[in-house]
C-alpha positions in Angstrom: 62.7 253.6 66.9 66.2 253.8 65.5 68.0 251.0 63.6 71.1 251.8 65.6 69.6 251.3 69.0 69.7 248.4 71.6 65.9 248.0 71.6 65.8 247.5 67.9 68.9 245.3 67.5 68.4 243.1 70.6 64.6 243.0 71.0 62.5 244.3 68.1 64.4 242.8 65.1 65.0 239.3 66.5 61.3 238.9 67.6 60.0 240.2 64.3 62.2 237.9 62.2 61.4 234.8 64.3 57.6 235.5 64.2 57.6 236.5 60.5 59.1 233.2 59.4 57.3 231.1 62.0 53.9 232.4 60.6 54.8 231.5 57.0 51.9 229.1 56.6 49.3 231.7 57.7 49.8 234.6 55.3 47.0 236.8 56.6 48.2 236.5 60.2 51.7 237.0 59.0 50.8 240.3 57.2 48.8 241.4 60.2 51.8 240.8 62.4 54.0 242.8 60.0 51.6 245.8 60.0 51.3 245.7 63.7 55.1 245.5 64.2 55.6 248.4 61.8 53.1 250.6 63.6 54.9 249.8 66.9 58.1 250.7 65.2 56.7 254.0 63.9 54.8 254.9 67.0 57.7 254.3 69.3 58.5 258.0 69.2 55.0 259.5 69.1 52.2 257.0 68.9 49.7 259.7 67.8 51.4 260.0 64.4 50.4 256.4 63.6 46.9 257.9 63.0 48.3 260.0 60.1 49.9 256.9 58.6 46.6 255.1 58.9 44.7 258.0 57.4 47.0 258.2 54.4 46.7 254.4 53.9 42.9 254.4 54.2 42.5 257.3 51.7 44.7 255.9 49.0 43.5 252.3 49.4 39.8 253.3 48.8 40.8 255.9 46.2 42.6 253.1 44.4 39.6 250.9 44.4 37.5 253.8 43.1 39.9 254.6 40.3 40.0 250.9 39.3 36.2 250.6 39.2 35.5 254.0 37.6 34.4 253.9 34.0 34.9 257.6 33.2 38.0 259.7 33.0 36.2 262.4 35.0 35.6 260.2 37.9 39.1 258.9 37.9 40.5 262.4 37.9 38.2 263.4 40.7 39.4 260.5 42.8 43.1 261.1 42.0 42.6 264.8 43.0 41.2 263.5 46.4 44.4 261.5 46.9 46.6 264.5 45.9 44.8 267.0 48.1 44.7 264.7 51.1 48.3 263.6 51.0 49.8 266.9 49.9 47.5 268.8 52.2 48.7 266.8 55.2 52.3 267.3 54.1 51.7 271.0 53.6 50.2 271.5 57.1 52.8 269.6 59.1 55.9 270.6 57.1 55.2 274.0 55.5 52.5 275.8 57.6 55.0 277.4 59.9 57.4 278.4 57.1 54.6 280.2 55.2 53.4 282.0 58.3 56.9 283.1 59.2 57.7 284.2 55.6 54.4 286.1 55.5 55.3 287.9 58.7 58.7 288.8 57.4 57.2 290.3 54.3 54.5 292.2 56.2 57.2 293.5 58.6 59.4 294.6 55.7 56.3 296.5 54.3 55.8 298.0 57.8 52.5 296.3 58.4 53.8 294.6 61.5 53.5 290.9 62.4 49.9 289.7 62.1 50.1 285.9 61.8 50.8 283.5 64.6 53.5 281.0 63.7 52.3 277.6 64.8 54.6 275.2 66.6 54.0 272.0 64.8 56.0 268.8 65.4 57.0 267.2 62.1 56.0 263.5 62.0 59.0 261.4 61.1 58.9 259.9 57.6 55.8 261.9 56.4 57.6 263.0 53.3 58.3 259.5 52.3 55.1 257.6 53.0 52.9 260.3 51.5 54.9 260.1 48.3 54.8 256.3 48.4 51.0 256.2 48.7 50.7 258.8 46.0 52.6 256.7 43.5 50.1 253.9 44.1 47.1 256.2 43.2 48.8 257.7 40.2 50.0 254.4 38.9 46.5 253.0 39.2 45.2 256.1 37.4 47.7 255.4 34.6 46.8 251.7 34.5 50.4 250.7 35.3 49.5 248.5 38.4 46.5 246.5 39.6 44.8 247.3 42.9 46.2 245.7 46.0 44.6 242.3 46.8 43.3 243.5 50.1 43.6 246.4 52.6 46.0 244.2 54.6 48.3 243.9 51.6 48.3 247.6 51.0 48.8 248.5 54.7 51.8 246.2 54.8 53.2 247.8 51.7 52.9 251.3 53.1 54.0 250.7 56.7 56.7 248.1 56.1 59.2 249.3 58.8 62.5 248.8 57.0 61.8 251.6 54.5 59.0 253.5 56.3 61.0 256.4 57.8 63.5 257.5 55.2 63.1 255.3 52.1 64.0 254.1 49.7 60.7 255.2 48.1 59.2 251.9 47.1 56.5 251.8 44.5 53.7 249.2 44.7 54.9 247.8 41.4 58.3 247.0 43.0 56.7 244.7 45.6 53.3 243.8 44.1 54.3 240.2 43.2 56.4 239.8 46.3 53.5 240.7 48.5 51.3 238.1 46.8 54.0 235.3 46.8 55.5 235.5 50.2 58.2 232.9 50.8 57.4 230.0 53.0 61.0 229.6 54.3 64.1 231.8 54.3 66.3 231.9 51.3 69.6 231.6 53.1 71.5 233.2 50.3 69.2 236.2 50.4 69.5 236.2 54.2 73.3 236.3 54.0 73.1 239.2 51.5 70.6 240.9 53.8 73.0 240.7 56.8 75.8 241.9 54.5 73.8 245.0 53.5 72.6 245.7 57.1 76.1 245.4 58.6 77.7 247.5 55.9 75.0 250.1 56.3 75.4 250.2 60.0 79.2 250.6 59.7 78.7 253.4 57.3 76.5 255.2 59.8 78.2 254.4 63.1 81.9 254.1 62.1 82.1 256.8 59.4 79.1 259.2 59.4 79.1 259.6 63.2 82.8 259.9 63.3 83.0 262.8 60.7 80.0 264.4 62.4 82.3 265.0 65.4 84.3 267.1 63.0 81.5 269.0 61.3 79.1 269.6 64.2 81.3 271.6 66.6 82.7 273.7 63.8 79.2 274.6 62.4 77.9 275.4 65.9 79.7 278.8 65.6 79.6 279.6 61.8 80.8 283.2 62.5 84.1 281.8 63.7 84.8 279.8 60.5 87.8 280.7 58.5 89.4 279.2 55.4 90.7 275.9 56.8 87.9 275.3 59.3 85.3 276.3 56.7 86.6 273.7 54.2 87.1 271.1 56.9 83.5 271.5 58.1 82.3 271.3 54.5 84.2 268.2 53.6 83.3 266.5 56.9 79.6 267.3 56.4 79.7 266.2 52.8 81.0 262.8 54.0 78.6 262.7 57.0 75.5 263.2 54.8 76.5 260.6 52.3 77.4 257.8 54.7 74.5 258.6 57.0 71.9 258.3 54.3 73.6 255.6 52.3 74.0 253.7 55.5 70.3 254.0 56.3 69.3 252.9 52.8 71.6 249.9 52.9 70.3 248.9 56.3 66.7 249.2 55.0 67.5 247.1 52.0 69.2 244.5 54.2 66.2 244.3 56.5 63.9 243.9 53.5 66.0 241.0 52.4 65.8 239.4 55.8 62.0 239.5 55.4 62.2 238.1 51.9 61.7 241.4 50.0 63.8 243.1 47.4 63.9 246.9 47.5 65.3 249.2 44.7 68.8 250.5 44.9 69.0 254.1 46.3 72.7 255.0 45.9 75.3 254.2 43.2 78.6 255.9 44.4 77.2 259.4 43.7 80.5 261.1 44.6 82.1 259.3 41.6 79.7 261.1 39.2 81.2 262.7 36.2 78.5 265.4 35.8 75.6 266.9 37.7 73.2 264.9 35.6 75.1 261.7 36.4 75.1 262.7 40.1 71.3 262.8 40.2 71.2 259.4 38.5 73.3 258.1 41.4 72.1 260.1 44.5 68.9 259.1 46.2 67.9 257.2 43.1 64.3 256.5 44.1 63.6 260.2 44.7 65.2 261.1 41.4 63.1 258.5 39.6 60.0 259.8 41.4 60.7 263.4 40.4 61.3 262.3 36.8 58.2 260.1 36.4 55.7 262.1 38.4 56.9 265.7 37.8 59.3 266.1 35.0 57.6 263.9 32.4 54.0 265.2 33.2 55.3 268.7 32.8 56.4 267.8 29.3 59.9 266.4 29.9 62.0 267.1 26.8 59.2 266.6 24.3 58.7 270.3 23.5 62.1 271.5 22.8 65.2 272.5 24.9 63.8 275.7 26.4 60.8 273.9 27.9 62.9 271.0 29.1 65.3 273.4 30.9 62.3 275.2 32.5 61.0 271.8 33.6 64.3 270.9 35.1 64.4 274.1 37.2 60.8 273.6 38.3 61.4 270.0 39.3 64.6 270.8 41.3 62.9 273.7 43.0 60.1 271.4 44.2 62.7 268.7 45.0 64.6 271.2 47.2 61.4 272.4 48.9 60.5 268.7 49.5 63.7 268.4 51.5 62.8 271.2 53.9 60.6 274.2 54.6 63.3 276.9 54.3 64.8 279.3 51.8 68.1 277.5 52.0 66.5 274.3 50.7 64.7 276.3 48.0 68.0 277.9 46.8 69.7 274.5 47.0 67.1 273.1 44.6 67.3 276.0 42.3 71.1 275.8 42.3 70.9 272.2 41.2 68.3 273.1 38.6 70.6 275.7 37.1 73.5 273.3 37.2 71.5 270.7 35.3 70.6 273.4 32.7 74.2 274.5 32.4 75.2 270.8 32.1 72.7 270.4 29.2 73.9 273.6 27.5 77.5 272.5 27.8 76.9 269.1 26.3 74.9 270.7 23.4 77.1 273.6 22.4 80.6 272.7 23.6 80.8 269.0 24.3 84.4 268.7 25.3 84.9 265.5 27.3 87.3 266.0 30.1 89.3 263.1 31.6 87.3 261.2 34.2 89.3 262.3 37.3 88.8 266.0 36.3 85.1 265.6 35.6 84.6 263.8 39.0 86.5 266.5 40.9 84.6 269.3 39.3 81.2 267.7 39.9 82.2 266.9 43.5 83.1 270.5 44.0 79.8 271.7 42.7 77.9 269.3 44.9 79.9 270.3 47.9 79.2 274.0 47.4 75.5 273.1 47.2 75.7 271.3 50.6 76.5 274.6 52.2 72.9 275.7 51.6 71.6 272.2 52.4 73.2 272.2 55.9 72.8 275.9 56.8 70.0 276.7 59.2 69.4 280.0 57.5 70.7 282.3 54.8 72.9 284.2 57.2 74.8 281.0 58.2 75.2 280.1 54.5 76.7 283.5 53.8 79.1 283.2 56.7 80.1 279.7 55.5 80.6 280.8 51.9 82.7 283.8 53.0 84.9 281.4 55.1 85.6 279.0 52.2 86.4 281.9 49.9 89.0 283.2 52.5 87.0 286.4 53.1 86.9 285.7 56.9 90.7 285.2 57.0 93.1 282.3 56.9 94.2 280.5 60.0 97.9 281.0 60.8 98.4 277.8 62.8 98.3 275.0 60.2 100.4 272.6 62.3 99.8 268.8 62.2 98.2 269.1 65.7 95.7 271.6 64.3 94.8 269.3 61.4 94.5 266.4 63.8 92.2 268.4 66.1 90.0 269.1 63.1 89.7 265.4 62.4 91.5 265.8 59.1 92.6 262.2 58.9 89.1 260.8 59.5 87.6 263.0 56.9 90.2 262.2 54.3 89.8 258.5 54.9 86.0 258.8 54.4 86.6 260.8 51.2 89.0 258.2 49.8 86.6 255.4 50.7 83.8 257.3 48.9 85.8 257.8 45.7 87.5 254.5 45.4 85.7 251.8 47.3 83.4 249.5 45.3 79.7 250.2 45.6 77.8 247.9 48.0 75.5 246.7 45.2 78.4 245.9 42.9 80.4 244.0 45.5 79.2 240.4 46.2 81.2 238.7 48.9 81.8 235.0 49.0 80.1 233.9 52.2 82.4 231.8 54.3 83.5 231.4 57.9 86.0 234.2 57.4 83.3 236.5 56.0 81.0 235.7 58.9 83.7 236.4 61.5 84.6 239.8 59.9 80.9 240.8 59.7 80.3 239.7 63.3 83.3 241.7 64.5 82.1 244.8 62.6 78.6 244.3 64.0 79.8 244.0 67.6 82.1 247.1 67.1 79.1 249.1 65.9 76.8 247.9 68.7 79.5 248.8 71.3 79.3 252.4 70.0 75.6 252.8 70.7 76.7 255.2 73.4 74.4 258.1 72.5 71.3 258.5 70.4 72.3 259.2 66.8 69.2 259.8 64.6 69.7 259.6 60.8 69.9 263.0 59.1 67.1 262.3 56.6 64.6 261.8 59.5 64.2 265.6 59.6 62.9 265.5 56.0 
């Protein structure tokens, strides 16, 4: 079920909110209702995949109990290994099995052994990358002694399946909502409700009015990458850069807003990343919950920066390689992750050995250019498409002769530039706190109605594919 759909806006959400606050004096029934609603939300596309969500929830709940009760480190490690194997094994099968089989066939074919492995056609369950990571954080944090076990299976199931953040994050740790789950509000906090509506409508406008608009520029151009030239190549790249940001930031803001409507506070996931002054700064601002996950559960366990610069740089490359592979089973994602790992290493070397501080606008522009060039790999369906696109933006495929105003208008140049300026200069949603009044309510209502009127075609969020 999509946030930007009539069934969600006009049926599912109103019924859930009314029932959630009506059941405030029966906390167990209330949580049962939230779990049931979340499973309906998740199973709307393919109900069979709710069994995977339930399996992951059951494994980590009982593993968590076992870790908490175990008295020996050996037993705790064995149970943690069970959680890792089950969750990562499930993720590996559904997300990477086909990639490994296809890559093995290509290798065997290159060695003239012929194709010997069948490539399975496996449907990727939506959100599996997010909820498996989320349940893993619970088991790992229990192993580390950083959280207490969930009060009941119902509490844990509600935490894992909570529909606002189930499909594409933000990645919420149990410690983020532990106290909130145990102290559910009995009545709506109307200030929080207003902020929830603000986040939801802003997120919806980011998705519907901006991301989907610039997608109409990028998608047709990238449908024929062999036809891209200098201007069309850069137009497609800038448009996709804006589409990806506003699509994912829009989802995250909508998720956070929905959480507030239910009385929950979720962590921030974006902090104006295209205003970053370095690659390191970019990863502190982009998909912040994933960045903190990679730092706390991969980078630091690998040694972090505790064993010298060389080891820390190695760890950065390993972490970004795995981060790229998490995004998708393909060589383009692997190279994208390695590219960002190398950029982080170069950023560290520059700060250590040169250290010249450029003016902020120059630093932002250079960082933005590096990020954009990486998005070529991120968006390309294969390495051949990436090569064609890189050739185009370097001018190796030629430069268009007709650069008239009509041509630029056809390419959606104005829309893309507006989105770019908005991205660079508009205040972050988290930093802007509107004064709620009749005027604010009217503006939000008009924006909301405008968005709903544009539900003319199904428009899934980009991060659903990850």
